[in-house]
C-alpha positions, -999 to +999 in steps of 0.1 A: -107-845+195-138-832+209-152-795+201-181-775+210-200-755+186-224-730+195-260-718+179-283-695+191-319-704+201-346-684+197-374-698+222-409-684+219-427-675+253-436-713+259-404-721+254-388-696+277-410-709+310-404-742+304-365-733+299-369-712+336-382-744+350-358-765+339-331-737+354-349-736+387-352-776+389-317-782+378-302-757+405-328-770+436-313-802+426-278-792+429-284-768+458-295-803+480-273-823+467-245-800+482-262-793+516-270-831+515-235-838+519-225-809+541-249-825+567-235-854+561-199-841+569-216-818+600-228-850+618-197-872+609-210-896+585-194-913+558-194-889+525-225-896+504-219-916+470-234-905+438-254-934+436-270-927+474-270-889+468-293-888+434-317-914+452-326-895+483-324-857+462-341-869+433-365-903+429-373-902+465-376-864+464-402-863+436-420-889+458-431-855+486-452-828+486-423-804+486-405-814+456-429-832+434-425-803+407-396-816+397-415-845+376-420-815+353-386-819+339-367-840+319-348-865+342-311-862+324-316-826+336-316-828+374-288-859+371-266-839+348-272-811+375-258-836+395-230-848+378-220-810+381-216-817+419-196-844+414-172-831+391-170-800+415-164-822+445-136-838+425-114-811+415-116-794+450-102-829+462-078-825+438-068-793+445-063-796+474-041-834+474-021-819+450-033-839+422-047-810+405-020-787+393-024-749+395-046-725+420-065-742+449-106-748+442-127-737+469-153-762+480-189-762+459-212-731+465-250-728+465-261-720+430-285-686+432-315-680+408-296-646+404-268-656+387-263-639+358-256-678+333-280-701+338-274-738+322-288-772+315-277-803+299-293-828+280-277-859+267-286-886+240-302-906+265-327-875+268-331-885+235-326-848+218-328-846+184-322-819+154-350-821+127-352-817+092-363-783+094-335-769+113-350-773+152-343-785+182-364-809+199-362-809+238-381-831+260-407-815+276-399-780+261-405-783+223-391-776+190-368-748+193-361-728+163-321-722+160-301-696+138-276-724+118-243-707+108-228-736+097-236-774+099-226-795+126-193-825+114-206-855+130-240-862+155-239-845+189-226-868+217-250-838+245-263-804+244-262-777+267-283-749+268-276-717+282-289-685+294-264-658+297-265-623+314-284-604+281-308-627+286-299-646+252-304-682+248-279-707+230-271-741+225-238-754+225-233-790+210-202-815+220-194-834+186-165-860+182-143-845+151-111-858+134-076-840+129-079-820+100-043-813+090-037-786+069-007-787+042+032-787+059+046-753+053+083-741+062+077-710+082+076-708+121+069-677+142+077-663+176+048-641+191+053-614+219+021-604+235+022-567+246-006-542+250+005-516+226+003-539+198-013-569+208+012-592+189+045-584+173+061-619+153+096-625+149+094-616+113+086-583+120+047-581+116+029-556+142-009-565+151-023-534+167-041-538+195-078-533+189-086-522+229-126-534+221-135-528+257-120-488+258-133-482+225-169-485+238-160-471+274-178-437+265-212-459+259-204-484+286-202-455+308-237-438+301-251-473+306-238-474+340-245-440+351-282-448+339-282-482+362-269-460+392-298-436+392-326-468+391-342-477+421-334-511+431-356-535+426-377-515+406-388-530+368-366-502+345-337-513+370-338-549+357-338-534+321-309-512+329-294-543+338-304-564+303-284-528+287-258-529+305-251-569+299-259-570+263-231-538+254-209-561+274-217-589+254-212-569+221-179-561+236-170-600+242-179-608+206-162-587+188-132-597+207-140-633+206-143-629+168-114-609+157-093-637+181-107-663+161-101-650+126-064-636+135-055-674+155-068-691+122-049-668+098-015-677+122-019-717+127-029-713+089+004-694+073+027-711+099+041-744+108+050-742+142+037-712+168+058-705+199+040-681+228+054-670+260+041-683+293+025-652+309+012-648+341-024-633+332-041-637+366-008-620+377-006-590+355-044-583+363-032-570+398-016-543+384-020-512+374-026-522+342-054-549+349-081-533+324-058-534+293-051-569+302-079-581+304-090-563+273-062-575+257-075-611+265-042-630+259-053-663+278-085-669+252-062-663+223-036-687+232-061-713+239-073-710+206-040-711+191-031-743+211-062-760+201-065-750+166-028-760+162-034-799+175-063-801+147-047-791+119-015-807+127+003-778+135+028-771+166+021-751+195+048-743+221+050-723+251+084-707+263+088-704+301+078-670+315+112-663+335+133-667+299+149-629+294+132-625+259+132-590+264+165-590+277+186-610+258+205-601+221+188-625+193+221-617+176+251-627+199+233-639+232+245-617+256+218-611+284+215-573+293+204-553+329+169-548+330+152-525+310+115-502+318+087-504+296+096-469+278+123-483+262+116-494+235+147-498+216+181-506+229+216-513+215+234-538+227+275-538+229+277-560+202+270-531+179+231-546+171+203-522+173+171-540+185+133-530+188+118-542+220+092-568+208+109-580+177+141-588+197+116-604+218+098-623+199+129-634+180+147-647+213+107-665+221+109-681+185+146-699+193+140-708+225+103-728+214+123-742+185+153-755+210+127-769+240+107-788+216+136-797+194+162-811+224+132-815+250+142-793+273+178-785+264+196-756+275+189-726+248+220-717+234+217-689+206+239-695+171+271-699+168+294-667+153+327-664+151+343-645+183+354-615+186+392-603+183+389-587+217+373-614+235+396-640+216+420-639+248+421-653+283+430-620+309+435-629+343+408-602+356+382-611+331+354-636+345+346-665+338+312-667+319+282-684+331+270-691+295+291-703+269+284-707+235+304-725+210+337-704+215+319-670+223+320-661+258+295-639+272+317-623+300+298-608+329+311-584+359+327-604+391+356-623+400+376-644+380+367-678+396+394-694+374+429-679+372+457-688+351+487-697+374+504-669+380+538-687+373+528-699+334+528-671+306+500-662+296+495-668+257+481-633+239+458-657+216+446-688+233+414-707+231+385-690+248+375-697+286+347-725+297+338-727+331 
C-alpha cells in the first residue's frame, strides 16, 4: 500500500526564492506543453507524444534566450510537470470515452501564478535525501529544515513540495508500506451520517457534530470584512488575504485531525464497518450546502476505507437508494417517506424507532448481506408471522417483499386471488408471489 506522510517545511529566505523559481518554471513548462498540444490540434496535426513534447518544451526550449532560465531548476521538476499534463489528458480522454466512471472531466487548463496552491515533485532520479540531521536535501535548493512528527516507515519514492494559500510549505513523501493487521474482533457496526449528529452507530452511540466552520464563523466574518475594505492590488490586501487563508486552514486542519482520530478509533474497535453511499455533490447544491461541506463526510469515509484496507478490516458501502430510514429494523416493513423533522416513529408492528439508530441498524444488516451474499437480496431476520397475517384474504394483495413466512402487505389490487369455487382455509400458509 502506498501512503503519504506530510511534514511542515521551514525554508529560509533564499530557499523560498528557490522554491518560487521552481514553481514558476514548472508552471511555464506545463503551460507550454498544453499550448503546444492545443496548437497541434487546431492545425490538424497528430497528437504530440510525450517524448516529442518533452524535447520541444524542455530540451530545445533551454537553448533559446526566452527559456534559458529553465536550466536554473532541477530537470526532474520540469519532467514531472509534463507528467502531470499527460495524466490530465489521459484522465480527460478516459472520461469522455466512458472508461473513467463518475463525473465528466474537463480538458486541462492553464496554470496561473495566482493559484492558491503551488506544487513541484522530486523523484528518486533527482537524488533528494533525508539527512541525518533531519533536514531534506533538494537539488538546486539546499538543505531545508523539517518538523518531524514521526519517522518514515520506509525510504520514500518521491516527495512533493507544496505551498498552500496560507503561505505554509509542506513536504509530502510517498512511501510503500506493508499492511499491519489488527487483532480480529467480533464487533461490527453500521453507521448513519448526519448533520445534527455527525455519526450514529448501530449500537446506539451518537457522535455529536463538531461544526468547526460554524464555530469559527464569527472570526471568519470579521476577517472577510477587513479584506473587503482593502484596495485591490495593495500590500495590505495581500496581507489580509493571507489572514483569511490561515483562518480557513486552521478550520480544515482541526477537522482533519478530529476525523483521523475518530476513524482510527472506529476501525480499531470493529471488524467490519458499513456506511451509506451518500451523494455529497448533490447535497452540496441544496440549502444545507454549508453544513454538508462543514461535516466532511467524503473525507471521513475515505479515511475509513484506506484504514480498513491497511489494518485488515472490512469496509463496505450500502447503496444510496436503500431505504434505511423508512425500513423497520424489526419486521422489515417499508413505511411512507418522512420529513426531516420526524426524529422518531412507530411501525405498525408495534416497534418504536429512533430515526438515526434505526437507519444505522438497517445499514449494518444491508452491508452484511451484500458482503456475505455478494449482492443477494437483502432480507431481515426471520420471525414468527402474526396471527392476523397468517391467513390468505381474497382482498389482500400479495407482497412484493416476502421474508420467510412474513408477508409485508401493501395497498393495491390482489394479483393472485384464490379460485371462487374453492373454499378458503382459515389458517393456510402465507401468500407468496
